[in-house]
C-alpha positions as CSV (number, residue, x, y, z in Angstrom):
1,M,-53.3,200.2,105.9
2,S,-53.6,200.1,102.2
3,V,-52.6,197.2,100.0
4,I,-51.4,196.5,96.5
5,W,-52.9,193.4,94.8
6,S,-50.7,191.4,92.4
7,K,-51.5,188.3,90.5
8,N,-49.4,185.3,91.3
9,T,-49.7,182.6,88.6
10,A,-49.7,179.8,91.3
11,D,-52.1,181.3,93.9
12,G,-54.2,183.9,92.1
13,W,-54.3,187.3,93.6
14,G,-52.3,188.2,96.7
15,A,-52.3,191.4,98.8
16,Q,-49.1,193.1,100.0
17,K,-49.4,195.6,102.8
18,L,-48.1,199.0,102.1
19,D,-46.5,199.5,105.5
20,A,-43.6,201.7,104.4
21,A,-43.7,205.2,102.9
22,L,-42.1,204.5,99.5
23,Y,-42.2,201.5,97.1
24,D,-40.6,200.8,93.7
25,L,-43.1,199.4,91.3
26,T,-41.7,197.5,88.3
27,S,-43.2,195.1,85.8
28,D,-42.1,192.2,88.0
29,S,-42.1,193.4,91.6
30,V,-43.3,195.8,94.3
31,R,-40.5,196.5,96.8
32,H,-39.7,198.9,99.6
33,A,-37.7,201.6,97.9
34,E,-34.8,201.1,100.3
35,E,-34.6,197.4,99.3
36,A,-34.3,198.3,95.6
37,S,-30.8,198.7,94.3
38,T,-31.6,201.2,91.5
39,A,-34.9,202.1,89.9
40,G,-34.9,201.3,86.2
41,A,-36.3,203.6,83.6
42,E,-39.5,201.6,83.5
43,S,-40.1,201.7,87.2
44,A,-42.6,203.9,89.1
45,R,-42.9,204.8,92.7
46,L,-45.8,204.5,95.1
47,V,-45.5,207.3,97.7
48,R,-47.6,207.5,100.9
49,A,-49.1,211.0,100.9
50,D,-50.3,211.2,104.5
51,G,-49.7,209.7,107.9
52,A,-52.8,207.7,108.0
53,A,-51.5,205.4,105.2
54,R,-54.7,205.7,103.1
55,A,-53.6,208.4,100.6
56,W,-51.1,207.2,98.1
57,A,-49.7,208.7,94.8
58,L,-48.0,207.0,91.9
59,I,-45.1,208.8,90.3
60,S,-43.8,207.5,87.0
61,P,-41.3,208.7,84.4
62,S,-42.9,210.6,81.6
63,N,-41.7,208.0,79.0
64,S,-42.9,205.0,80.9
65,D,-45.7,202.5,80.0
66,V,-47.3,202.8,83.4
67,R,-51.1,203.2,83.2
68,V,-53.7,203.9,85.9
69,N,-57.1,202.8,84.9
70,G,-55.9,202.7,81.3
71,R,-54.5,206.2,81.3
72,A,-50.9,207.6,81.6
73,A,-50.4,209.8,84.6
74,H,-50.5,213.5,83.7
75,G,-47.1,215.0,84.4
76,G,-46.0,211.6,85.8
77,L,-48.3,212.0,88.9
78,C,-51.5,210.2,89.9
79,V,-53.2,210.2,93.3
80,L,-54.6,206.7,93.7
81,A,-58.1,205.9,94.7
82,D,-59.5,202.6,96.1
83,R,-59.6,199.8,93.5
84,D,-57.5,201.7,90.9
85,E,-55.9,199.4,88.3
86,I,-52.2,199.9,87.7
87,R,-50.5,198.4,84.7
88,T,-46.8,198.2,84.4
89,G,-45.9,196.5,81.1
90,A,-47.9,193.3,81.1
91,A,-48.2,193.3,84.9
92,V,-51.7,194.2,86.3
93,R,-52.0,195.3,89.9
94,Y,-54.8,197.0,91.9
95,F,-54.4,199.5,94.7
96,S,-56.9,199.2,97.6
97,S,-57.3,201.5,100.6
98,E,-59.2,198.7,102.4
99,S,-57.5,197.7,105.7
100,L,-58.0,194.7,107.9
101,A,-58.4,194.9,111.6
102,E,-55.5,193.4,113.4
103,V,-54.3,193.0,117.0
104,V,-51.2,195.0,117.5
105,P,-49.3,196.5,120.6
106,F,-50.9,199.9,121.2
107,P,-48.2,202.4,120.1
108,G,-49.0,205.0,122.8
109,A,-50.0,208.6,122.1
110,T,-49.2,212.1,123.4
111,R,-52.5,212.1,125.2
112,A,-54.4,209.4,127.0
113,V,-56.4,207.1,124.7
114,Y,-59.4,205.2,126.1
115,C,-61.0,202.0,124.8
116,G,-64.0,202.6,122.6
117,R,-66.0,199.9,124.4
118,C,-64.9,199.6,128.1
119,R,-63.6,203.2,128.4
120,Q,-60.4,202.1,130.2
121,R,-57.2,203.8,129.4
122,I,-55.1,201.8,126.9
123,E,-51.4,201.7,127.9
124,A,-48.6,201.5,125.4
125,G,-47.7,198.0,124.4
126,T,-51.2,196.6,125.4
127,P,-52.7,194.4,122.7
128,A,-55.4,196.4,120.9
129,V,-57.2,197.0,117.6
130,C,-57.5,200.3,115.7
131,C,-60.7,200.2,113.7
132,P,-59.7,200.6,110.0
133,N,-62.8,202.5,109.3
134,C,-63.2,205.1,112.1
135,G,-59.8,204.9,113.9
136,V,-61.2,204.2,117.4
137,W,-58.9,201.9,119.5
138,C,-60.3,199.0,121.5
139,C,-58.6,196.6,124.0
140,Q,-58.1,193.0,122.8
141,T,-56.5,191.2,125.7
142,A,-57.3,187.8,127.2
143,E,-59.2,189.7,130.0
144,L,-60.7,192.4,127.8
145,N,-61.7,191.3,124.3
146,C,-63.4,194.6,123.6
147,W,-62.8,194.7,119.9
148,S,-64.3,191.2,119.2
149,Y,-67.0,191.5,121.9
150,A,-69.7,192.4,119.5
151,P,-70.0,191.9,115.7
152,K,-69.5,195.6,114.9
153,C,-67.1,198.4,116.0
154,P,-68.7,200.3,118.9
155,Y,-68.5,203.5,116.8
156,C,-69.2,202.4,113.3
157,D,-70.5,199.4,111.3
158,F,-67.0,197.9,110.6
159,P,-67.1,194.1,111.3
160,T,-65.0,192.9,114.2
161,D,-64.2,189.4,113.0
162,L,-60.4,189.3,112.9
163,E,-60.5,186.4,110.5
164,A,-62.9,187.9,108.0
165,G,-60.4,188.8,105.3
166,F,-60.8,191.5,102.6
167,A,-64.3,192.5,101.5
168,W,-63.0,193.1,98.0
169,T,-60.5,191.3,95.8
170,P,-59.7,191.7,92.1
171,E,-61.9,189.6,89.9
172,E,-60.4,186.7,88.0
173,D,-59.9,187.1,84.3
């Protein structure tokens, strides 16, 4: 799941998960679009462009001061890439496609899904982890800690430490 990094004067940089499909981006906030009362002329929108939540676009009014990596979006549209800088007025934010591994109830699927390590079927609602890099699901229950069993995902080199945090954060000024 992608994140948007914003600078908080008290705590430095903080990451906000982009877990909805649409966000209003103003000089002072990043909010779910359904939470925003009305989008002002200076606001832009972050729009999820695919179901995997890694492809995002920024849509801004043609007369806005929104910049991505120092440039205005051509035609008000910019497809975001990992670590893109987004400036809205004086506010500086960064888009990151990096995701953290987290234990969640397995959502189920139209076909059977088997754990990448133990090969047992994962039932809907079972605690599991979806590898942010390759998308393989692994059990993560008290009995079967398949995700955290080894230091790397069984299918790729993504680290399995659930407490590792982000590999990249914006640099301090």
